[in-house]
C-alpha atoms as one frame of an Amber mdcrd trajectory, in Angstrom:
protein
 100.868  92.153  91.964 103.965  93.455  90.180 103.709  96.831  88.494 103.267
  96.944  84.724 105.773  99.846  84.600 108.610 100.647  86.965 107.823 103.381
  89.497 110.242 105.541  91.475 110.101 107.922  94.423 111.967 111.068  93.410
 111.670 113.177  96.564 109.187 114.966  98.758 108.653 116.813 102.015 107.134
 116.551 105.483 105.773 119.354 107.580 106.701 119.349 111.229 104.321 116.971
 112.994 102.658 119.034 115.743 100.650 118.305 118.876 100.761 118.487 122.641
 104.305 118.109 123.847 105.812 120.006 120.903 107.039 123.501 121.866 105.510
 125.093 118.744 102.044 123.681 119.349  99.636 126.294 120.694  97.298 125.143
 123.438  95.843 126.599 126.609  99.120 126.489 128.578 101.259 127.923 125.773
 102.424 131.557 126.173 101.030 132.380 122.716  97.595 130.926 123.456  94.962
 133.417 122.344  97.342 135.393 120.143  98.470 132.735 117.657  96.786 129.651
 116.222  98.012 126.301 114.965  98.255 125.755 111.198  95.006 124.861 109.457
  94.518 121.854 107.202  94.848 124.131 104.185  98.106 125.656 105.431  99.554
 122.303 106.456  98.767 120.663 103.113 100.125 123.667 101.223 103.412 123.529
 103.113 103.919 119.852 102.286 103.083 120.282  98.591 105.279 123.361  98.256
 108.116 121.456  99.907 107.690 118.521  97.541 107.676 120.739  94.457 110.824
 122.489  95.650 112.594 119.253  96.578 111.914 117.502  93.283 112.140 120.533
  91.007 109.101 119.311  89.077 107.212 121.705  86.824 103.699 121.496  88.337
 102.222 121.590  84.846 103.906 118.239  84.144 102.156 116.455  87.025  99.658
 114.036  85.481  97.599 113.023  88.527  97.256 113.782  92.232  96.110 111.649
  95.170  95.632 112.451  98.844  95.110 110.310 101.940  92.870 111.588 104.728
  90.693 109.796 107.271  88.344 112.123 109.147  88.656 115.662 107.822  84.872
 115.983 107.962  84.891 115.463 111.730  88.013 117.249 112.976  87.909 120.277
 110.636  84.521 120.048 108.889  86.152 119.511 105.528  85.771 116.721 103.007
  86.309 116.759  99.221  90.054 116.883  99.703  90.931 115.853  96.147  89.785
 119.326  95.192  91.745 120.785  98.113  94.914 119.153  96.769  94.160 120.519
  93.310  93.907 123.948  94.928  97.518 123.939  96.137  98.832 125.189  92.756
  97.137 126.902  89.792  98.739 124.400  87.398  96.796 121.566  89.049  93.422
 122.973  88.009  91.659 120.520  85.697  93.951 117.587  86.503  92.607 114.332
  87.990  92.822 114.510  91.788  91.180 112.240  94.354  91.050 111.440  98.049
  91.570 107.914  99.408  90.280 106.754 102.797  91.195 103.610 104.692  91.482
 104.761 108.311  95.162 104.974 109.317  96.115 103.400 105.961  94.601 106.278
 103.974  98.030 107.564 102.951  99.093 104.078 101.886  96.014 103.781  99.692
  96.839 107.125  98.086 100.305 105.771  97.339  98.820 102.631  95.755  96.551
 104.784  93.606  99.619 106.710  92.455 101.406 103.479  91.593  98.374 102.301
  89.627  98.415 105.590  87.727 102.074 105.070  86.817 101.263 101.530  85.663
  98.428 102.902  83.534 100.672 105.366  81.717 101.130 108.463  83.888 104.710
 109.705  84.200 104.537 112.045  87.230 102.086 111.605  90.111 101.888 113.707
  93.272 100.845 111.805  96.429 100.027 113.600  99.675  98.581 112.754 103.067
  97.248 115.121 105.703  95.394 115.093 109.001  94.502 117.797 111.508  93.228
 116.127 114.676  94.143 118.357 117.619  90.980 120.448 117.187  88.968 118.188
 119.515  89.444 117.020 123.088  91.053 113.634 123.671  87.700 111.979 124.375
  85.884 113.524 121.431  88.865 112.787 119.187  88.871 109.227 120.470  85.245
 108.942 119.418  86.039 110.267 115.943  88.938 107.840 115.531  86.761 104.963
 116.707  85.162 105.092 113.245  88.202 103.069 112.137  86.824 100.187 114.236
  83.384  98.635 113.810  81.661 101.474 115.632  78.405  99.688 116.412  80.154
  96.627 117.833  83.331  98.020 119.404  82.719 101.630 120.418  81.464 100.715
 123.900  84.697  98.902 124.755  86.152 102.119 126.187  86.042 105.898 125.724
  89.413 105.362 124.032  88.435 102.555 121.698  91.726 101.953 119.917  93.955
 101.897 122.994  91.497  99.346 124.396  91.627  97.223 121.235  95.404  97.051
 121.412  95.338  96.502 125.175  93.460  93.312 124.293  96.384  92.356 122.081
  98.915  93.073 124.844  96.938  90.903 127.252  96.522  88.042 124.778 100.151
  88.164 123.605 101.370  88.168 127.194  99.209  85.188 128.074 100.610  83.235
 125.121 104.272  84.266 125.074 104.909  86.412 128.133 105.162  90.215 127.838
 106.153  92.747 130.490 106.061  96.517 130.861 109.841  96.370 130.518 109.548
  94.584 127.152 107.282  97.296 125.745 109.433 100.048 127.255 112.249  99.225
 124.832 109.990 100.197 121.925 108.894 103.474 123.499 112.441 104.463 124.468
 113.692 103.763 120.942 110.864 105.823 119.437 111.523 108.842 121.645 115.302
 108.613 121.251 114.954 108.599 117.462 112.471 111.484 117.598 114.910 113.475
 119.737 117.300 113.367 116.749 114.570 114.296 114.221 113.751 118.028 114.071
 110.376 117.384 112.380 109.162 114.934 115.045 106.246 115.660 117.335 108.264
 114.399 120.328 111.556 116.004 119.281 111.838 117.899 122.576 110.476 115.193
 124.898 112.719 112.668 126.632 111.595 109.214 127.698 113.770 107.136 130.000
 113.505 103.374 130.296 112.382 103.701 133.909 109.608 106.107 132.919 108.360
 103.939 130.037 108.466 100.747 132.102 106.726 102.120 135.196 102.972 102.741
 135.288 101.930 105.513 137.641 100.948 109.160 137.851 103.625 110.168 135.341
 102.759 107.336 132.956  99.137 106.513 133.667  97.153 103.445 132.760  94.292
 105.578 131.485  91.616 103.213 130.184  88.192 103.212 131.825  87.756  99.506
 131.097  88.966  97.970 134.357  89.824  94.614 132.778  92.052  96.214 130.128
  93.430  99.148 132.125  96.596  97.353 133.354  97.718  96.660 129.789  98.000
 100.149 128.278 100.136 103.106 129.391 100.502 106.545 127.843 104.040 105.760
 126.616 102.680 102.787 124.659 100.568 105.091 122.465 101.227 106.945 119.223
 100.818 110.716 119.156  97.706 112.703 118.236  99.386 114.904 115.658  98.703
 117.470 112.959 100.841 117.214 109.854 101.250 116.393 106.190 103.680 114.571
 103.917 103.958 114.699 100.147 106.060 112.776  97.601 106.428 112.559  93.844
 106.227 109.262  91.974 107.708 108.949  88.509 108.014 106.439  85.704 111.374
 106.067  83.983 110.197 108.672  81.481 109.095 110.885  84.366 112.542 110.698
  85.950 113.971 111.913  82.644 111.449 114.768  82.541 112.792 115.898  85.910
 116.303 115.986  84.494 117.410 113.274  86.909 118.823 109.794  86.657 117.580
 106.588  88.250 120.499 106.828  90.689 118.708 109.818  92.241 115.637 107.718
  93.039 114.296 104.808  95.048 112.252 102.213  93.183 108.970 100.804  94.462
 109.944  97.211  93.711 107.039  95.456  95.424 103.671  96.234  96.923 101.041
  94.507  98.994  97.468  95.363  99.949  95.454  93.168 102.310  92.036  93.816
 103.856  90.066  91.810 106.413  86.426  91.993 107.500  85.534  94.897 109.750
  82.904  92.767 111.421  84.988  90.017 112.995  88.004  89.641 115.287  90.925
  87.326 114.624  93.774  86.034 116.755  94.829  88.895 119.031  98.422  87.612
 119.138  99.223  88.155 115.456  98.745  90.707 112.666  97.489  88.551 109.796
  96.890  91.388 107.340 100.322  92.876 108.035 101.764  89.459 107.282  99.728
  89.087 104.080 100.552  92.548 102.717 104.249  92.535 103.586 104.800  89.012
 102.282 103.059  89.971  99.045 105.350  92.997  98.693 108.439  90.907  99.445
 107.373  88.304  96.881 106.818  91.031  94.264 110.382  92.189  94.821 111.723
  88.607  94.865 113.430  89.077  98.245 112.953  87.802 101.792 112.755  89.600
 105.117 116.407  88.735 105.709 117.403  90.968 102.786 115.923  94.110 104.357
 118.173  96.922 105.549 115.596  99.348 106.963 111.882  99.381 107.782 109.014
 101.712 108.642 106.226  99.885 110.488 102.918 101.048 111.935 103.555 101.463
 115.668 100.178 102.959 116.548 100.968 101.243 119.861 104.225  99.685 120.990
 102.745  96.201 120.762 101.917  96.817 117.099 105.603  97.362 116.340 106.501
  94.180 118.210 103.886  92.161 116.348 104.873  93.742 113.024 108.393  92.366
 113.441 106.907  88.900 113.681 104.401  89.410 110.855 107.077  90.628 108.424
 109.449  87.822 109.382 112.096  89.879 111.157 111.491  87.782 114.280 109.882
  84.441 115.025 106.517  84.354 116.831 107.045  85.290 120.458 110.500  86.792
 119.763 109.656  90.361 118.703 110.468  91.861 122.072 113.954  90.332 122.022
 114.716  92.065 118.725 114.129  95.482 120.280 115.719  94.584 123.617 118.938
  93.510 121.869 119.158  96.761 119.876 118.779  95.104 116.473 116.167  97.668
 115.377 117.961 100.773 116.690 119.429 103.285 114.243 122.815 101.603 114.598
 121.340  98.097 114.697 121.226  95.298 112.176 117.774  96.290 110.811 116.846
  99.856 111.844 113.082 100.342 112.254 111.211 103.655 112.461 114.370 105.721
 112.411 112.597 109.079 112.666 110.585 107.994 115.696 107.665 106.123 114.172
 104.122 106.963 115.161 105.023 107.022 118.862 107.834 109.561 118.426 107.574
 111.213 114.995 103.787 111.432 115.346 100.657 110.092 113.706  98.634 112.531
 111.633  96.500 109.652 110.444  96.163 110.369 106.725  99.822 111.318 106.358
 101.471 108.238 107.868 101.277 106.024 104.778 103.019 108.731 102.723 105.538
 109.593 105.431 106.798 106.006 105.688 108.070 105.523 102.090 109.391 109.070
 101.997 111.374 108.377 105.173 112.964 105.314 103.575 113.783 107.386 100.482
 115.416 109.996 102.705 117.402 107.358 104.571 118.588 105.661 101.389 119.696
 108.987  99.936 121.501 110.148 103.094 119.129 113.031 103.857 118.226 112.340
 107.498 120.879 114.376 109.273 121.258 113.477 112.950 119.166 110.336 112.591
 120.853 109.047 109.458 121.587 105.324 109.327 125.307 104.890 108.681 125.439
 101.576 106.846 124.528 101.322 103.136 120.904 100.435 102.404 119.658  98.521
  99.383 116.232  97.287 100.507 113.512  98.726 102.732 109.905  97.945 103.596
 106.869  99.881 104.808 103.820  98.600 106.644 100.882 100.989 107.008  97.918
  99.609 108.973  94.365 100.927 109.048  92.182  99.970 111.988  92.965  96.925
 114.100  94.849  95.011 111.386  92.009  95.524 108.893  93.524  97.455 105.952
  97.272  97.145 105.368  99.478  98.605 102.627 103.104  97.569 102.247 105.815
  98.602  99.812 109.289  97.177  99.267 111.712  99.872  98.200 114.994  99.380
  96.377 117.739 101.976  96.396 118.956 102.974  92.948 122.685 103.721  92.946
């Protein structure tokens, strides 16, 4: 559905996305273990909001509404009621409407949609944040927490690591239908790590991943699932990162842009949006992402463009196969041809349609509630030439995001148009 009023992204900020493998992340093998701790949810959220306020120059008193995406704060850090936490990041926010949105890994995308609805309803300046702290639990306990994004009663027993198992099913089914090798998926992992190596905020900024490593299962790249039928289909390098982090952006109406003392040329317009949700209780065709297709096609139709008009994209690569299948769902590649797009370099930073330029979920990281805010902010930063070593060189007019919650159950997509 097209917006009743035009809405623009005016700026924002990410924290560094932290977790195992990042040199600043404190864990039992780190030299500072026991003397220094990782940032808390409160500190992480505060950093992102402060960065957004500084980047946009907004007077906090002028912010009309605030929204935050978060999935499982109650489990990882024993904290819910995060609308009030967001309101607590600045004294000027006291008394303003502020709310949390939850939709599994699409929680940040839902917060963005709520902000767009607020603009359509008459607000001029809306702050949208996303945050997740999820390194406080072991991998197995964290996997159990994250399994709440599936149908827990029906799917939890699939494996200790429920979501890797769900997407291993997709790898198996896709391979049986079209053919899919470890080498095919390695191209996606290598691209993600290479982009993250150029992105100073990325979780995997300091970690290298060669093609040989990503393509070869073994002790250094284990097939880790307990489910013996699915184990051969999922390797560590195929997985997104368990990250802590936050992102925050500021939406504005045309009047809001003027209040900031800026012009439309300083912004990126949200020209289309899509929101598609499927039943939690059933499984569809494992070889396609139907909700990604529905949401992205709705957003493209809103903007009156086609996939061929896109210059840049941020898609939800919770696993490498999800990026491959997103290409096909959006229309960047025909069914069965997604792997060829990555293999030929078309989605690299210097390719025809760069995808996940900062590293995506595999390389940049995946603090669950933040991802749906990070994606549109990354396209804003690319379109405005703010990405430094991972900046796309060619001009960009159109971009798209695809933020997926669960196994293709809740999907939010936005088409973004550069204002010049």
